[in-house]
C-alpha positions in Angstrom: 30.6 -22.1 -21.1 27.9 -19.6 -22.6 25.7 -17.6 -21.0 22.5 -19.5 -21.6 24.3 -22.4 -20.0 25.8 -20.4 -17.1 22.4 -19.1 -16.3 20.8 -22.6 -16.5 23.7 -24.3 -14.0 22.5 -21.0 -11.6 18.4 -21.6 -11.7 19.1 -25.5 -11.1 21.4 -24.7 -7.9 18.2 -23.6 -6.7 15.7 -20.9 -6.2 17.9 -18.6 -3.9 21.3 -19.1 -6.1 19.0 -18.5 -9.3 17.6 -15.3 -8.4 20.7 -14.1 -7.3 21.9 -14.8 -10.8 19.1 -13.3 -12.4 19.2 -10.2 -10.2 23.1 -9.8 -11.4 22.0 -10.2 -14.7 19.6 -7.3 -14.7 21.9 -5.3 -13.0 24.9 -5.6 -15.4 21.9 -5.2 -18.3 21.0 -2.0 -16.6 24.0 -1.1 -16.2 25.2 -1.5 -20.1 21.6 -0.3 -21.5 23.0 3.3 -19.6 26.2 2.5 -21.4 24.4 1.9 -24.4 26.3 -1.5 -25.1 23.3 -3.3 -25.3 20.0 -3.0 -27.3 16.7 -4.7 -25.9 15.6 -6.1 -29.3 18.6 -8.4 -29.6 18.2 -9.5 -26.1 14.3 -10.8 -26.6 14.3 -11.6 -30.3 15.8 -15.4 -29.3 12.3 -15.7 -26.4 9.7 -18.1 -27.3 5.8 -16.9 -27.1 5.9 -18.0 -23.5 8.4 -16.4 -22.2 7.3 -13.2 -23.8 4.1 -13.1 -22.3 6.1 -14.7 -18.9 8.4 -11.4 -19.4 5.5 -9.2 -20.3 3.8 -10.0 -16.9 7.1 -9.7 -14.7 7.6 -6.0 -16.4 3.8 -5.1 -15.1 4.4 -6.4 -11.7 7.6 -4.6 -11.5 6.2 -1.4 -13.1 3.3 -1.8 -10.8 5.3 -2.4 -7.5 7.4 0.7 -8.5 4.4 3.0 -7.9 4.0 1.9 -4.4 4.0 5.1 -2.0 3.3 3.6 1.3 3.8 0.7 3.3 1.8 -0.8 6.6 3.8 -1.1 9.9 2.0 -3.3 12.3 2.9 -2.0 16.0 1.1 -1.7 19.7 -2.0 0.0 20.2 0.0 2.7 22.3 2.4 3.4 19.4 -0.7 3.5 16.7 -2.4 5.9 19.2 0.3 8.0 19.4 0.6 8.5 15.5 0.0 11.8 14.0 -0.3 12.2 10.1 2.7 13.9 8.5 5.0 13.9 6.0 6.3 10.5 6.8 3.7 8.5 8.0 0.4 8.4 8.3 -2.0 8.4 11.7 -2.2 5.1 13.7 -5.2 2.7 12.5 -6.8 -0.4 13.8 -7.3 -3.5 11.8 -10.4 -5.3 12.3 -12.8 -7.8 10.8 -12.6 -11.5 10.2 -9.0 -11.4 8.7 -7.3 -9.6 11.4 -6.4 -11.0 14.8 -8.5 -11.7 17.8 -9.1 -7.9 19.2 -7.5 -6.6 16.3 -4.1 -5.2 15.0 -3.0 -1.8 15.1 -0.5 0.1 12.6 0.3 2.7 10.4 1.4 3.6 6.8 4.9 4.7 6.3 5.3 6.9 3.4 8.1 6.2 1.1 8.5 9.2 -0.6 6.4 12.5 0.2 2.6 12.3 -1.3 0.9 14.4 -3.8 -2.4 15.6 -2.9 -3.9 12.4 -5.1 -2.1 10.0 -2.6 -2.9 11.7 0.3 -6.6 11.2 -0.8 -5.8 7.8 -1.9 -4.7 6.9 1.3 -7.8 7.8 3.2 -10.4 6.9 0.4 -8.7 3.6 -0.4 -6.9 2.5 3.0 -7.6 -1.1 2.4 -6.1 -1.3 -0.9 -3.1 0.6 0.2 -2.6 -2.0 3.2 -2.3 -5.0 0.6 -0.3 -3.0 -2.0 1.0 0.4 -0.9 -1.3 2.0 -3.4 -4.9 1.8 -4.4 -5.9 -0.5 -7.0 -5.3 0.0 -10.5 -8.7 0.3 -11.4 -9.1 2.8 -8.7 -6.3 4.6 -9.5 -7.4 5.5 -13.0 -11.2 5.3 -12.4 -11.6 2.4 -15.0 -12.8 -0.3 -12.2 -16.0 -1.7 -13.8 -16.6 -3.5 -10.3 -15.3 -3.0 -6.6 -12.1 -4.4 -6.1 -11.5 -7.4 -3.4 -9.6 -4.9 -1.0 -13.1 -2.5 -0.9 -15.3 -5.6 -0.6 -13.3 -6.6 2.4 -14.2 -3.6 3.9 -18.2 -3.9 2.9 -18.3 -7.4 4.4 -16.3 -6.8 7.5 -13.6 -9.2 6.6 -10.7 -6.6 6.7 -11.3 -2.4 8.2 -8.9 -0.3 8.9 -10.5 2.4 11.2 -8.2 5.6 11.9 -7.6 5.7 15.9 -10.2 8.4 17.3 -12.6 7.1 14.9 -12.8 3.4 15.8 -17.0 3.5 15.6 -16.9 5.6 12.5 -17.9 2.5 10.4 -20.9 1.4 12.4 -22.0 5.0 12.1 -21.8 4.9 8.4 -23.7 1.7 8.4 -26.5 3.1 10.0 -26.7 5.8 8.3 -26.5 4.1 4.9 -29.9 2.2 6.4 -31.5 5.2 7.3 -31.3 4.8 11.2 
């Protein structure tokens, strides 16, 4: 059985079998590339245009996800209230809005690695982006956003708002200030 037939048979066995097979192949390729036994050009030259496009999109997603520096951890209100900012986590937050559970949800950001100054700013400035993706949307990171991302729109239209505990009414005061009240 050649490698193509083997992969096809694993993919036909179901999603988990196919995913495990592809993950194993990826690890093997990674190991062999590090050992200089394999050249990427040789591997991808047989792919058709559709598969090359899918590979390009997958590479973009994987590279994007590897930049993630935090993740949302849901917890009870008392745990969130006890959270203080540290090198391993943010302060506690209350999640409110149309998309949240009745009465709100509580949580904090667990940092996956020590944050840079820029990442610390991003967590406070683009909190909703970090909630969804573990990092700000690409346009917010590199300043190329031509329009406001959906995460920030969610905050503006109160579909999803994260408020640091101790500042639960900050968004109301900010809205009043913007309206001139």
